[in-house]
C-alpha positions in Angstrom: 0.0 0.0 0.0 1.5 3.3 -1.1 2.0 6.2 1.4 -0.3 9.1 0.6 1.4 12.5 0.3 -0.7 15.0 2.2 0.7 18.3 3.5 1.0 19.0 7.2 -1.3 22.0 6.9 -4.0 19.9 5.3 -3.7 17.3 8.0 -3.9 20.0 10.7 -7.0 21.6 9.1 -8.6 18.1 8.9 -8.0 17.4 12.5 -9.2 20.8 13.6 -12.5 20.4 11.8 -13.3 17.0 13.2 -12.0 17.8 16.7 -14.3 20.8 16.8 -17.2 18.8 15.6 -16.6 16.1 18.2 -16.1 18.4 21.1 -19.2 20.4 20.0 -21.3 17.2 20.0 -20.0 16.1 23.4 -20.4 19.4 25.1 -23.8 20.2 23.7 -24.9 16.7 24.6 -23.9 17.4 28.2 -25.8 20.7 28.2 -29.0 19.3 26.7 -29.0 16.3 29.1 -28.4 18.7 32.1 -31.3 20.9 31.1 -33.7 18.0 30.4 -32.9 16.2 33.6 -32.2 19.2 35.9 -29.1 17.5 37.0 -25.7 18.8 35.6 -24.0 15.5 36.7 -26.4 13.2 34.9 -24.2 13.3 31.8 -21.5 11.5 33.8 -23.6 8.3 33.4 -22.9 8.4 29.7 -19.3 7.4 30.4 -20.4 3.8 31.1 -20.9 3.5 27.4 -18.1 2.1 25.2 -19.1 4.6 22.5 -18.5 7.6 24.8 -15.3 6.3 26.2 -13.8 5.6 22.8 -15.0 8.9 21.3 -13.4 10.8 24.3 -10.1 8.9 23.6 -9.9 9.8 20.0 -11.1 13.4 20.5 -8.4 13.9 23.1 -5.9 12.4 20.7 -7.0 14.8 18.0 -6.7 17.7 20.5 -3.1 16.8 21.5 -2.2 16.2 17.9 -3.3 19.7 17.0 -1.5 21.2 20.0 1.7 19.4 19.1 1.5 19.6 15.3 4.7 21.6 15.2 6.4 19.6 17.9 7.5 16.3 16.2 9.0 14.8 19.4 5.9 15.3 21.4 3.6 14.2 18.6 5.6 11.0 18.1 4.7 10.0 21.7 1.0 9.6 20.8 1.7 7.9 17.4 2.5 4.3 17.0 1.1 1.9 19.5 -1.2 4.4 21.2 -2.8 5.6 18.0 -3.1 2.1 16.7 -5.0 1.1 19.9 -7.3 4.1 19.7 -8.0 3.4 16.0 -8.9 -0.2 16.9 -11.2 0.9 19.7 -13.1 3.5 17.6 -13.3 1.1 14.7 -15.0 -1.4 16.9 -17.4 1.3 18.1 -18.3 1.9 14.4 -18.5 -1.8 13.4 -20.4 -3.1 16.4 -23.0 -0.3 16.3 -23.5 -0.9 12.6 -23.9 -4.7 13.0 -25.6 -5.1 16.4 -27.4 -1.9 17.4 -28.3 0.2 14.3 -31.4 -1.7 13.4 -32.8 -1.2 16.9 -32.1 2.5 17.4 -34.1 5.2 15.7 -33.2 8.5 17.3 -34.7 11.9 16.4 -33.7 15.5 16.9 -30.4 16.1 18.7 -30.0 12.4 19.5 -30.0 11.6 15.8 -27.2 14.2 15.2 -25.2 12.9 18.1 -25.6 9.3 17.0 -24.3 10.3 13.5 -21.2 12.0 14.9 -20.3 9.5 17.6 -21.0 6.3 15.7 -20.1 7.3 12.2 -18.4 10.6 11.5 -15.8 10.6 14.3 -14.8 6.9 13.9 -14.5 7.2 10.1 -12.6 10.5 10.4 -10.1 8.9 12.8 -9.7 5.8 10.6 -9.0 8.1 7.7 -6.4 10.0 9.8 -4.7 6.7 10.6 -4.6 5.8 6.9 -3.2 9.2 6.0 -0.6 9.6 8.7 0.3 6.3 10.5 3.0 5.3 8.1 6.3 6.2 9.9 6.4 4.1 13.0 6.5 0.3 12.4 4.1 -1.7 14.5 5.0 -4.8 16.3 2.9 -7.9 16.7 3.6 -7.7 20.4 1.2 -4.7 20.5 -1.8 -7.1 20.1 -2.1 -8.4 23.7 -1.8 -4.9 25.1 -4.4 -3.5 22.7 -7.0 -6.0 23.8 -6.6 -5.3 27.6 -9.0 -2.3 27.4 -11.8 -4.2 25.6 -11.5 -7.1 28.0 -11.6 -4.8 31.0 -14.7 -3.1 29.5 -16.5 -6.5 29.1 -15.7 -7.3 32.7 -16.9 -3.9 33.8 -20.2 -4.3 31.9 -20.8 -7.7 33.6 -20.1 -6.4 37.1 -22.2 -3.3 36.4 -25.1 -5.5 35.2 -24.9 -7.9 38.2 -25.2 -5.1 40.7 -27.6 -2.8 38.8 -29.4 -5.0 36.4 -28.2 -2.8 33.6 -25.7 -4.6 31.3 -25.3 -1.4 29.3 -25.8 -3.0 25.9 -28.5 -5.6 25.2 -26.1 -8.1 23.5 -24.1 -8.2 26.8 -27.2 -8.9 28.9 -26.4 -12.4 30.3 -29.6 -12.4 32.4 -31.8 -12.4 29.3 -29.5 -14.1 26.8 -28.4 -16.9 28.9 -24.8 -18.0 29.7 -24.3 -20.0 26.5 -25.3 -17.1 24.2 -23.4 -14.6 26.3 -20.2 -16.6 26.0 -20.7 -16.9 22.2 -21.3 -13.2 22.0 -18.1 -12.4 24.0 -16.1 -14.8 21.8 -17.5 -13.1 18.7 -16.7 -9.6 20.0 -13.2 -10.5 21.0 -12.7 -12.4 17.8 -13.7 -9.5 15.6 -11.6 -7.1 17.7 -8.5 -9.3 17.4 -9.1 -9.7 13.7 -9.2 -5.9 13.3 -6.1 -5.5 15.4 -4.2 -7.9 13.3 -5.4 -6.1 10.1 -4.2 -2.8 11.3 -0.8 -4.2 12.4 -0.4 -6.1 9.1 -1.3 -3.0 7.0 1.1 -0.8 9.0 3.9 -3.3 8.7 3.4 -3.6 4.9 3.4 0.2 4.5 6.5 0.7 6.7 8.5 -2.2 5.2 12.0 -1.0 4.4 
């Protein structure tokens, strides 16, 4: 796969646009939820969702990349393994929503806009950024076990959260209604897809950075 020649200014502008859009969506979402509920802290409950966690990750990454755009040494610290991990996580947000949740979710108004940004626009924008810029640092296959630590921890968190509250966060993780067998099958499917995506990103990067 050939490296794409894109100017630094174009990359910077690209990141500014999607970072602003993402922060706008997150902040306005907090404001609307606070007004509707009368509780300014109600928005904190959204952090239990994998979608929100991964969107915060990549939006913060974009923010630091903008701040350090003219500081190569600082920028390099958030490239490589860290960017690869964040790209994997936001990709799974996009893929699993499209496969498992989209057909059951029909938001309107602000929720529809927020859904579009958090599940489609921001993930795709970050994946494109990875394609355009992640071609200097060569990935190692040893990144894989470290990358899957967060998804595994999230699955454990969702199970514990569900046991104590009855809310398993996502319907496909609800062991109480799915049963243990289907739950185990779903966990294996989720981890299998995640590992396959991780291997794909590592393989593509290694091919692009092959000397």
